[in-house]
Every structure is written in C-alpha cells, then in structure tokens.
C-alpha positions in Angstrom: 0.0 0.0 0.0 2.8 2.4 0.8 4.4 1.8 -2.6 1.0 2.6 -4.3 0.6 5.7 -2.2 4.2 6.8 -3.0 3.6 6.2 -6.8 0.4 8.2 -6.7 2.1 11.0 -4.8 4.9 11.1 -7.4 2.4 11.2 -10.3 0.4 13.9 -8.5 3.6 16.0 -8.1 4.6 15.5 -11.8 1.1 16.4 -12.9 1.2 19.6 -10.9 4.7 20.5 -12.3 3.4 19.9 -15.9 0.4 22.1 -15.3 2.5 24.8 -13.7 4.9 24.7 -16.7 2.0 25.0 -19.1 0.6 28.0 -17.2 4.0 29.6 -17.1 4.4 29.3 -20.8 0.9 30.7 -21.4 1.5 33.7 -19.2 5.2 34.4 -19.9 5.9 32.9 -23.3 6.6 36.4 -24.7 9.4 36.9 -22.2 12.2 35.3 -24.2 11.1 31.6 -24.1 12.0 29.5 -27.2 10.7 26.1 -28.1 13.3 23.3 -27.6 15.3 22.5 -30.7 13.6 19.1 -31.0 10.4 20.9 -31.9 12.1 22.3 -35.1 11.5 20.4 -38.4 14.3 18.1 -39.4 16.7 19.3 -42.1 16.7 16.9 -45.0 20.0 15.4 -46.3 21.7 17.6 -48.8 20.3 20.9 -47.3 22.6 22.8 -45.0 22.1 25.2 -42.1 23.8 28.5 -43.2 22.7 30.5 -40.1 20.7 30.1 -36.9 19.7 33.0 -34.6 17.3 34.1 -32.0 15.2 37.2 -32.6 12.9 39.1 -30.3 10.2 41.7 -30.7 7.1 42.9 -28.9 5.3 39.6 -29.9 7.9 37.4 -28.2 11.0 35.5 -29.4 11.6 33.0 -32.1 14.4 31.0 -33.6 15.3 31.8 -37.2 17.1 29.1 -39.3 18.5 29.9 -42.7 18.8 26.8 -44.9 20.6 26.3 -48.2 18.8 23.8 -50.4 20.6 20.8 -51.9 22.2 21.4 -55.4 19.4 21.6 -58.0 16.7 22.1 -55.4 14.7 25.3 -55.0 13.8 26.8 -51.6 10.1 26.1 -52.4 10.9 22.4 -53.0 12.8 22.3 -49.7 9.9 23.8 -47.9 7.5 21.2 -49.4 10.0 18.4 -48.5 10.0 19.6 -44.9 6.2 19.9 -44.8 6.4 23.7 -44.6 4.5 24.7 -47.7 2.1 26.3 -45.3 2.6 27.6 -41.7 2.2 25.0 -39.1 0.9 25.0 -35.6 2.3 22.2 -33.5 0.2 21.0 -30.6 1.6 21.0 -27.0 3.4 17.8 -26.0 4.1 16.2 -22.7 7.6 17.7 -22.5 6.8 21.1 -24.1 3.3 22.1 -23.0 2.7 25.0 -25.4 1.7 25.4 -29.1 4.6 26.1 -31.5 4.4 28.1 -34.7 6.6 27.0 -37.6 6.7 29.0 -40.8 9.1 29.2 -43.8 9.8 31.9 -46.4 11.9 31.3 -49.6 14.3 34.3 -50.0 17.2 34.8 -52.3 17.8 31.1 -53.0 17.5 30.1 -49.3 14.7 29.0 -47.0 14.2 31.0 -43.9 12.5 29.0 -41.2 10.9 30.6 -38.1 10.0 28.7 -34.9 8.4 30.2 -31.9 5.7 29.9 -29.3 2.2 31.1 -30.4 
C-alpha cells in the first residue's frame, strides 16, 4: 500500500509540475522563451544550415534558421519536403506544453524557417 501511495504522490507532483509549466508558458511565453530544438523540423539530407539565430520583438522571441537547399533544389521544393508549404501550428506535447508556430519563407535562394511559441 505504501508503494502505491508513493507512486500516486509522485504522479500527482509530476502532474502539478506539468500544469505549472503549461501555465508559465501561457502567461510568460513572450518573455524570451523559445521552443526546444527538437520541436524544429528536421533538415533533410543535402540541405545545410547557413545560419541560426534568435530574434525578439514585442510579440515574443523566435528561432530563425537559414537553410541552403541541396544542389538543384529550390527553396520552395525544400519547404515542401520539410512539410512547410504552409505555416504549421504544432500542438503541445508532454515535455513542451505549449503550441509552437513554424513558418518558412523562400528568400534569395535560401529557405528562412521561423520557430516560436504562439
């Protein structure tokens, strides 16, 4: 019985921590929080990361990744391959309890990817 009680207590504490982190991100997400890198789309083979930076404005902060497509591939084709033909809204997960915005813009032969909390 004490093992069951201990397990339930542990689950209750973990649940409370998850709810608190969710609330924290909802209230303070504009204060410099960035989604973890594992929420970013995977870069396909052949494409390379030319630059990665963090930018902030009045709407919050976001990660900007500049990708160079593989030889013979257009930025638009790279966006389609990465599933970024349209802006995405990624649902909260167990380990990142907030919605994530992912968008891409072809520019000057490169693909500019933006990732941030909504």
